[in-house]
N, C-alpha and C positions, 0 to 999 in steps of 0.2 A: 400586482402585489396584493396579497390578502390582508385583511384589516389588522391582524396581529403580527405582521411580519417583523416590524421593528422590535416589538417586545420579545419575540422569539429569537431574533438575532442577538439581542442584548443578553438573554439567558445563556446562549450558547457561544458567546464571544470568548476568544482566548484571554481578553482583558477583564473578564468577569470578576476574577478574584483580586484584581488590583484595587488598591484603596480608591475611594471616590475622589479624595483630595488630589491624588496624582492625575487622574483623568480630567478633573475639573480645572486643574492648572493649565493643562494643554488646551482644553476646549475654550475656556474663558480667555486665555491669552490670544488664541486665534480669532475669536470673535471681537475682542477689543482692537486687535490689530486690523482686522477687516473694516471696522467702523472708523477708526482714527487715521489709518495710513492712506495715502493716495492710491487710487485704483491701480496705477502703474507706477512703480513695480510692486507696491505693497500688497494690494489686493490679489494680484496674479500670483505672487509668492505664497500667500496664504492658501490659495487654491491648491497650489502644487504640494505644500506641506501637509494639508489636510488629506489630500488624495493619497499621498505616500503613506500616511499613517493608517488610513482606513483600508486601503487595498493591500498594504504590507503587513505589518505586525498585527493589526486588528482583524485582518482576514474577513472583511465585510464582502459579501458577494457583489460583483460589479452590477448585476441586474437589479439587486435590491437597492443599491445606491442610487442608480439611475431613476428607478421608480419612486424612491423616497424624495429625490430632488425635484421631481416633476411638478407637484403643486406649488411649492415655494418659488420655483424659478418661473413658473407661468404667471404668478401674482407679481413677481418683480418685473417681468418683461412688460406686462400691462402698464405697471406704473412708470417704467422707463419710456414707454411710448408717449405718455402724456408729457414727459419732460423733454423728449427729443423733438416733438412737434411744437414749435413756437407759435404763439397767438399774437397777431398784430402785424405791423408793417414788416415785410420781408427784408432781410439784410442784403446788401449787394452780392455777397458770396453764397447766397442760399442755393441749395441744390434744386429745390422745386418749391413752388408756391401755388396754393389753391385757395383763393379768396383770402381770408385772414390767417390761414394756416400755412406754415412753411417749415422747412427743415434745412439747416446749414451745418457746417463743420462744428461750430461751437455748441449748438443744442444737441447734435448727435454725440458729441463727446461727453456731454453731461449725461445723456441717457445711457451710453456705454459704461460710464463710470458707475452709475447706479446699478446696472446689472452686475458688474464685477463685485461691488460691495455686497450686494444681496447674495450672490452665489457663494462668495467666500464666507459670509456670516453663516449661511445655512450649512455649509460643510463643517464649519467650526462647531455648530450645535450638534450635528450628526456624530461627531467624534464622541460626544458624551451619550447621545441618545441610543446609539447602536452598540454600546458597550456596557451600559449601566442599567440594570432593571429598576423599575420604580421603587421597589422595596429598599434597594440600597440607597437611593436618593433620600427617602424618608428617614432611614436610619442615620445617614450622615447629617441630615438637617437637625436632628435632635441635639447634636453637639453645638449647633449655633443658637441654642436657647430659644428656638421657635416654640410656642405654646404646643404642648402635647396634644391637646384637643384638636387643634387645627391640622396637625399632621395625621392624626387618626382618621379625621373626616376625609382628608385627601386620599389616604391609602384605602379606606373602605369604598369610597366612590369610585376609585380607579378599578378596584376589583369588581365592583358591581357593574361597571360598564361592560366588562366581558360577559357577565351573566346575561345582561339585557341584550347584548349583541347576539348571543346564541338564541334568545327568545325571538328577536326580530327576524333573524335568518330563518328559524323554523317556521314562524308565521308567514313569512313571505313565500317559503317553498310550498306551504299548504295552500296559500291563495293561488300561486301559479298552477298547482295541480288541479285546482277547481276553476281554472281559467279566470282568476281574479285580476290578473295583470294585463289582460287583453280586452279589446272592445272599445267602447266609446270613452271619451275623456271623462265624462261624468262617472262612468263605472270605475275608471282608474282612481279618480279622486276619492270615490267612496271606499275603495279598497285600501287606499293609503290612510284615510281617516280611521278605518277599522284597525289597521296595523298599529297606528300610533296609540289608539285606545288600548289595544291589547298590551303594548309595551308599558304604558302608564300603569295599568292595573297590576301587571307583574312587578313593576318597580316598587309600588306601594306595598305589595305583599311581601316582597323580598326585604324591604326595609323594616317592616314590622317584625318579621321573623328574626332578622338580625338583631334588632333591639331586644327582643325577648331572649334570644340566645346570650347576648352579652349580659343582660340582667341576671340570667340564671347561672352564669359563671362568676357572678360577683364582681363585674367590671366596675372599677372605681378610679383607677389611676390612668394607665395608658396601655396601648396594644404593642408591646415590644416583640420584635422577631430577632432570631439569632443571625447576626451578620456573618456573611461568608466572604471574607476578604483576606488577602495575604498581607505580609509585612510591607511597611512603607519602602518604596524603591528610590533611593537617592540617584541611582543611575538614570531611571526613567525621568525623574524631575530635572536632572541635569541636561539630558537630551532635549526635553521639551523647552526648557529655558534657553538652551543653545539655539534651537530652531527659531524661536520667536526673536531672540536677540539678533540672529543672522538676518532675519527679514528687516528689522528696523535698521540694522547697519547698512544694508543695501539701499534702503529708502534714504538714509542720511547721505550716503555717498552720491546717490543720484541727484539729491537736492543741492548739495554744496559743491559737487564736482565741477560744474561749469564755472562757478565763481573762483574756485581754486586754480583752475586751468587757464583762466583769463590772464593776459599779460597786463601790467600796469598801464601801458599805453592804450590798450583796448578798454580798460575800465574807465580811463579818463574820457 
C-alpha cells in the first residue's frame, strides 16, 4: 500500500458525496458497539457489518482494506499476547507453563476478545477513513463550533504532509542513486540524518512561503472550501441505525436467552 492510498480511496469512493454526518453515524455507531458490546457475538457482528459496508456499497478494494488493517491488527495482536500470557502461578487448567508464564482457557479468551474488539473498532474507523477526505471532515467540524484557527492549522498541516512526503521520497531516491542507502551502518545513519535535515529545511521554507502567501491574500478569518456533498439520506441513516440496532438485539438475546429458557425448577 502506498502512503496516500487511503486518501486516494476516500476521494474516489462512491460515498464521497454522502454527508459526513451520515457516514459518521455508521462509523461511530460501529466503533462504540465494538467497544461496549461483548466480543461474541457483538464484536464479531460489528466486523461482519463493517466488512459488508466497505466491500459492498462503499466498494473499497479488498487488497487496500487488508493492507490498511495490517498495522492496527499487528499492534492489537501484540497487546493481546501480553493479556493471553498470564504471569504468576499457573492455573490447574493451563495449557502450558514456562516458569512464571502460562496460558490457559481464561487468559486466552481475554486475549482473543481483545483482538476482536480491536479489529472491529479498526474496521469501524475505516468506514469513515476510506470514504471521507480530510477536507470534508474539516468542513463538517466547522458546524461543531470548533475554533476556525485550529481547523485551519489541521488542514494546512495535512496538506503540507503530502508535500514533505514528496520531498522525502525524492531525496531518498537521490541518495539511493548515489549509493547513500548501502554500505556500513554509520553511512546509513549519516544518510538518514541528511534526509531528515533536508525535509526539515524544506518544511520551514514551505511554511514561510505559505505564511507570506496567506498574508498577501489578506487572510484574516478562516480558510473555507466549497463542500462537495449530497443531500441528507434518511434511507442511509435508517439502514445504519437498523444494522447497529440488530447487533445490539442479538447481543441482548444472547445475554438473556439462557435465563429466559431456564425452567423455574432449574433456576431454583
